[in-house]
C-alpha positions as CSV (number, residue, x, y, z in Angstrom):
1,M,2.5,6.6,19.3
2,A,4.5,10.1,20.7
3,G,7.3,10.2,17.8
4,Y,8.9,8.1,15.6
5,Q,10.5,4.8,16.0
6,P,12.6,2.8,13.4
7,G,11.0,0.2,12.0
8,V,7.6,0.5,13.5
9,C,6.3,4.3,12.8
10,N,7.3,6.9,10.5
11,I,3.8,8.6,9.5
12,G,1.5,10.5,11.8
13,R,-2.3,11.0,11.5
14,D,-2.5,13.2,8.2
15,E,0.0,11.3,6.1
16,R,-1.9,7.9,7.2
17,R,-5.5,9.6,6.2
18,K,-3.7,10.1,2.4
19,R,-2.8,6.8,2.5
20,R,-6.0,5.6,3.5
21,V,-7.4,7.4,0.7
22,A,-5.1,6.2,-1.6
23,G,-5.7,2.9,-1.0
24,I,-9.2,3.0,-1.0
25,A,-9.1,4.6,-4.4
26,G,-6.8,1.9,-5.6
27,F,-9.4,-0.7,-4.9
28,L,-11.8,1.2,-6.4
29,G,-10.0,1.6,-9.3
30,A,-9.8,-2.7,-9.6
31,A,-13.5,-2.9,-9.0
32,A,-13.9,-0.5,-12.1
33,Y,-11.5,-2.3,-14.1
34,V,-12.7,-5.5,-13.5
35,A,-16.7,-4.2,-14.4
36,A,-14.8,-2.9,-17.5
37,V,-13.4,-6.0,-18.7
38,L,-17.1,-7.7,-18.1
39,W,-19.1,-4.7,-19.5
40,F,-17.3,-5.1,-22.6
41,G,-16.7,-8.5,-22.8
42,L,-13.1,-8.6,-23.0
43,P,-10.9,-12.0,-22.8
44,D,-10.8,-13.2,-19.4
45,R,-6.9,-12.9,-18.9
46,Y,-7.6,-9.0,-19.2
47,V,-8.7,-9.5,-15.5
48,L,-5.2,-10.0,-14.3
49,G,-4.7,-6.3,-14.9
50,S,-6.4,-5.3,-12.0
51,F,-3.2,-6.7,-10.0
52,A,-2.0,-3.0,-10.8
53,F,-4.5,-1.3,-9.1
54,L,-5.3,-4.2,-6.0
55,F,-1.6,-3.5,-5.7
56,G,-1.5,-0.1,-5.4
57,G,-4.7,-0.5,-3.1
58,F,-3.0,-2.8,-0.5
59,V,0.3,-0.2,-0.3
60,G,-1.8,2.5,0.8
61,V,-4.2,0.6,3.4
62,F,-0.9,-1.3,4.9
63,Q,0.9,2.0,5.1
64,D,-2.2,3.5,7.1
65,Y,-2.9,0.1,9.4
66,F,1.1,-0.2,10.3
67,R,1.4,3.7,10.5
68,F,4.5,2.8,8.2
69,C,5.5,4.7,4.9
70,V,6.9,2.6,2.4
71,A,8.9,5.6,0.4
72,F,9.8,7.4,3.5
73,G,11.2,4.2,5.3
74,A,13.3,3.8,1.7
75,L,14.1,7.2,2.0
76,A,15.3,7.7,5.7
77,R,12.3,10.3,6.7
78,Y,9.7,10.4,8.6
79,D,6.5,13.0,9.0
80,L,4.5,12.8,11.9
81,S,2.1,15.4,10.8
82,G,-1.1,15.1,12.9
83,S,0.6,13.5,15.5
84,S,3.4,15.4,16.7
85,D,4.2,17.7,14.1
86,D,7.5,16.4,13.9
87,A,9.2,15.6,10.4
88,G,12.6,15.2,9.4
89,S,15.0,12.6,8.0
90,V,16.7,9.5,9.7
91,T,20.5,9.5,10.2
92,D,21.2,6.8,12.4
93,A,22.5,3.9,10.3
94,D,20.8,1.2,12.3
95,A,17.6,2.8,12.1
96,V,17.6,3.2,8.6
97,A,18.0,-0.4,8.1
98,R,15.3,-1.1,10.2
99,D,13.1,1.2,8.2
100,R,14.1,-0.2,4.7
101,K,13.4,-3.5,6.3
102,R,10.0,-2.9,7.4
103,A,9.4,-1.1,3.9
104,A,10.6,-4.3,1.8
105,Q,8.1,-6.4,4.2
106,L,5.2,-3.7,3.3
107,L,5.6,-4.1,-0.8
108,T,5.8,-7.8,0.0
109,Y,2.7,-8.3,1.9
110,A,1.0,-5.9,-0.5
111,A,2.2,-8.1,-3.2
112,V,1.2,-11.3,-2.2
113,S,-2.1,-10.0,-0.8
114,A,-2.9,-8.2,-4.7
115,A,-1.6,-11.9,-6.5
116,V,-3.9,-13.6,-4.1
117,L,-7.1,-11.4,-4.7
118,T,-6.5,-10.9,-8.4
119,A,-6.1,-15.1,-8.5
120,L,-9.5,-14.9,-6.9
121,A,-10.9,-12.3,-9.1
122,Y,-9.4,-14.1,-12.4
123,A,-11.2,-17.7,-11.0
124,A,-14.6,-16.0,-10.5
125,V,-14.5,-14.4,-13.8
126,T,-13.5,-17.2,-15.7
127,A,-16.5,-19.6,-14.1
128,L,-18.9,-17.0,-15.0
């Protein structure tokens, strides 16, 4: 990717790496949380709390995969550090609208994915 593309790419290699690491941390946090619920014998419904960690994990990995930062999209910014070293603000109204639409899509993907995985984790724990 050579540069910023509205609704398609607003982060470069360095920013993608940050989001990938944050996403992995979210998934590890979810696993640790579920393990703690099981270890301490807490009620099964506490597993539903893993949704927050899973949501964060999916937001991070989806931002990496799609090369698009949700916050930058909402704030009309881009940062292609590590790719073209170009960063700045988006001023074109159409580009801002496309970025915000893409940001909402990624958040929806993350919420649905986290909900499905949370439901699967809950079903698995209640089956124990």
